[in-house]
C-alpha positions in Angstrom: -1.6 23.5 18.4 0.7 25.1 15.8 2.1 21.7 14.9 1.3 18.0 14.6 3.9 15.3 14.2 3.2 11.8 13.0 5.6 8.9 13.3 5.1 6.3 10.6 5.1 5.6 6.9 4.3 8.8 4.9 1.9 7.2 2.4 -0.1 5.6 5.2 -0.2 8.8 7.3 -1.1 11.1 4.4 -3.9 8.8 3.3 -5.7 9.6 6.6 -5.5 13.4 6.3 -8.3 15.4 4.9 -8.5 17.1 1.5 -7.2 20.7 1.2 -5.7 20.8 4.6 -2.3 22.4 3.8 -1.0 25.4 1.8 2.5 24.2 1.0 4.3 20.9 0.8 8.0 21.5 1.5 10.1 18.4 1.9 13.5 16.7 1.6 12.8 13.1 0.5 15.6 10.5 0.5 17.3 11.1 -2.8 18.3 7.4 -3.4 21.4 8.8 -5.0 24.9 9.3 -3.8 26.8 7.1 -6.1 28.2 6.9 -9.7 26.7 3.4 -10.4 23.5 1.6 -9.6 25.4 -0.6 -7.1 26.8 2.4 -5.3 23.4 4.0 -5.1 21.5 0.9 -3.9 24.0 -1.1 -1.8 25.1 1.6 0.7 23.3 3.1 3.7 22.5 6.8 3.9 25.3 7.2 6.5 27.8 5.6 4.1 26.6 7.8 1.2 26.4 11.2 2.9 29.2 11.3 5.5 32.9 11.2 5.0 34.6 7.9 5.9 36.8 9.6 8.5 33.9 11.6 10.1 33.2 10.6 13.7 29.4 11.1 13.4 27.1 9.6 15.9 24.0 10.5 13.8 21.4 7.9 13.3 20.9 6.2 9.9 17.6 6.3 8.1 15.7 4.0 5.7 14.4 4.6 2.2 17.8 5.1 0.5 18.1 2.0 -1.6 15.6 2.3 -4.4 16.8 2.3 -8.0 15.8 5.3 -10.1 12.6 3.8 -11.5 11.4 2.7 -8.1 12.2 6.2 -6.7 10.3 7.9 -9.4 7.3 5.6 -8.8 7.3 6.2 -5.1 7.7 10.0 -5.5 4.8 10.1 -7.9 2.6 8.2 -5.5 3.4 10.3 -2.5 3.2 13.6 -4.4 -0.2 12.5 -5.8 -1.4 12.1 -2.2 0.2 15.4 -1.3 -1.6 17.1 -4.2 -4.9 16.0 -2.8 -4.0 17.5 0.6 -3.0 20.9 -0.9 -5.4 23.7 -1.4 -5.9 25.0 -4.9 -3.1 27.6 -5.6 -0.9 25.9 -3.0 2.8 25.0 -3.7 5.1 22.0 -3.5 8.9 22.2 -3.0 11.2 19.1 -3.2 14.9 19.0 -2.5 17.0 16.9 -4.9 20.5 16.5 -6.2 21.8 16.6 -9.8 21.5 12.9 -10.3 17.8 12.8 -9.4 16.7 16.1 -10.8 15.2 14.7 -14.0 13.2 12.0 -12.3 12.0 14.5 -9.7 10.7 16.9 -12.3 8.9 14.0 -14.1 7.4 12.7 -10.9 6.0 16.0 -9.7 4.3 16.6 -13.0 3.0 13.0 -13.2 1.4 13.6 -9.7 -0.7 16.5 -11.1 1.4 19.5 -10.1 2.3 22.4 -12.4 6.1 22.6 -12.5 7.2 26.1 -11.9 11.0 25.9 -11.9 14.2 24.9 -10.0 15.8 26.8 -7.1 19.4 26.4 -6.0 20.9 25.8 -2.6 24.6 26.7 -2.6 26.8 25.0 0.1 29.9 27.2 0.7 31.8 24.4 2.5 31.6 21.7 -0.2 34.8 19.8 -0.7 36.9 20.8 -3.7 37.7 18.0 -6.2 41.0 18.0 -8.1 40.5 18.2 -11.8 36.7 18.5 -11.5 34.0 21.1 -10.7 33.0 21.3 -7.1 29.6 19.8 -6.4 28.4 22.5 -4.1 24.8 22.9 -5.2 21.6 21.0 -4.5 18.3 21.9 -6.1 14.7 22.5 -5.0 12.1 21.6 -7.6 9.0 23.8 -7.1 5.5 23.5 -8.4 1.9 24.6 -7.7 -1.6 23.1 -7.6 -3.0 25.2 -10.4 -2.7 28.9 -10.8 -1.0 31.0 -8.1 -2.9 34.0 -6.7 -0.1 36.4 -6.0 -2.4 38.8 -4.0 -3.0 36.0 -1.5 0.7 35.9 -0.5 2.4 39.0 -2.1 6.0 38.0 -1.5 9.1 38.4 -3.7 11.4 35.5 -3.0 14.9 34.8 -4.4 15.7 31.7 -6.4 19.2 31.2 -4.9 20.2 30.4 -1.3 23.6 30.1 0.3 24.2 28.5 3.7 26.2 25.7 5.1 24.8 22.5 6.6 24.6 22.6 10.4 27.7 21.3 12.1 28.8 20.1 15.6 26.0 19.8 18.2 23.6 21.7 15.9 23.6 18.9 13.4 20.9 16.4 14.4 20.4 14.6 11.1 22.7 13.2 8.3 21.1 15.3 5.6 19.9 18.2 7.8 19.1 21.5 6.0 20.0 24.9 7.4 17.1 26.6 9.2 18.0 29.9 7.6 17.3 28.5 4.1 14.1 26.8 5.3 12.9 30.0 6.8 13.1 31.6 3.4 11.4 28.7 1.6 8.4 28.5 4.0 7.6 32.1 3.1 6.0 30.7 -0.1 3.2 29.6 2.3 0.8 32.4 3.2 1.2 33.9 6.6 -0.8 31.8 9.1 -1.0 28.9 6.6 0.0 25.3 7.0 3.2 23.6 5.8 3.5 19.9 5.3 6.7 17.9 5.4 6.2 14.2 4.9 10.0 13.4 5.4 10.4 15.6 8.4 13.8 14.2 9.6 14.9 16.2 12.6 12.2 18.8 12.1 14.1 21.7 10.4 11.2 22.6 8.0 8.8 22.6 11.0 11.1 24.8 13.1 11.3 27.3 10.2 7.5 27.2 9.7 6.9 28.0 13.3 9.4 30.8 13.4 7.8 32.4 10.4 4.3 32.2 11.8 3.1 29.1 9.9 1.5 25.9 11.2 3.2 22.6 10.5 2.3 19.0 9.8 5.2 16.6 9.9 5.6 12.9 9.2 8.8 11.0 10.0 9.3 7.2 9.6 12.3 6.8 11.9 11.2 6.7 15.5 14.4 8.3 16.9 14.3 11.2 14.4 10.6 11.8 15.1 11.6 12.2 18.8 14.3 14.7 17.9 11.9 16.6 15.7 9.3 16.7 18.5 11.8 18.1 20.9 13.0 20.8 18.5 9.4 21.9 17.6 8.4 22.0 21.2 11.5 24.0 22.1 10.8 26.4 19.2 7.3 27.1 20.5 8.6 27.5 24.1 11.2 30.1 23.0 8.8 31.9 20.8 6.3 32.3 23.6 9.1 33.4 26.0 10.1 36.2 23.5 6.5 37.3 23.1 6.2 37.5 26.9 9.3 39.7 27.1 7.8 42.0 24.5 4.5 42.3 26.4 6.2 43.0 29.7 8.8 45.5 28.2 
């Protein structure tokens, strides 16, 4: 099976997986950000933080968004330490973050044993302009490796800047959903035929991208309803891929 999806707490699930079972960890953890003050960051739900007050979204909320910065750093260090154990030597880790949590993210990934390699940028063309201010239209992806990278094992040349809008309308299945076109580029850091792990799988965009790019996928999602959405999207991706392959074979 090209994918496995686990519904439950990420630390608990990862502790049961074997050493060296994945090639890349690519994930979008809850930033525990979205506010100017500690009160704003820790007293509002994810839905209140990341959707406009006048938006008529029916998207589900999710947990894990109310830690202060020290608690977030501790949690991220714990889980990335576990992810480090699961990753093969020379494998990679990519974590989305925003500008507020960028410093604690780079600290945590190094404290967990990873070799920090740099910061990628995701540009969001439809970000709302702010009068008298700079537009906050970029999120970041901190990336690292488990030891040295053998470029001959996966001889790709990948960009460090990506531009795409967040899905909208019926295509948007999660509050903080990332564009599949961006995720398809990111999963290419995983060798062809390798395995990608996302321990905050959400609606499954990382997994969809991995399957489309010929990688296997292990996902973990705590929220039961979002795990169901991810399972549907992953299954549909496999179904569509097999249908396309059949068309090619019969052409």
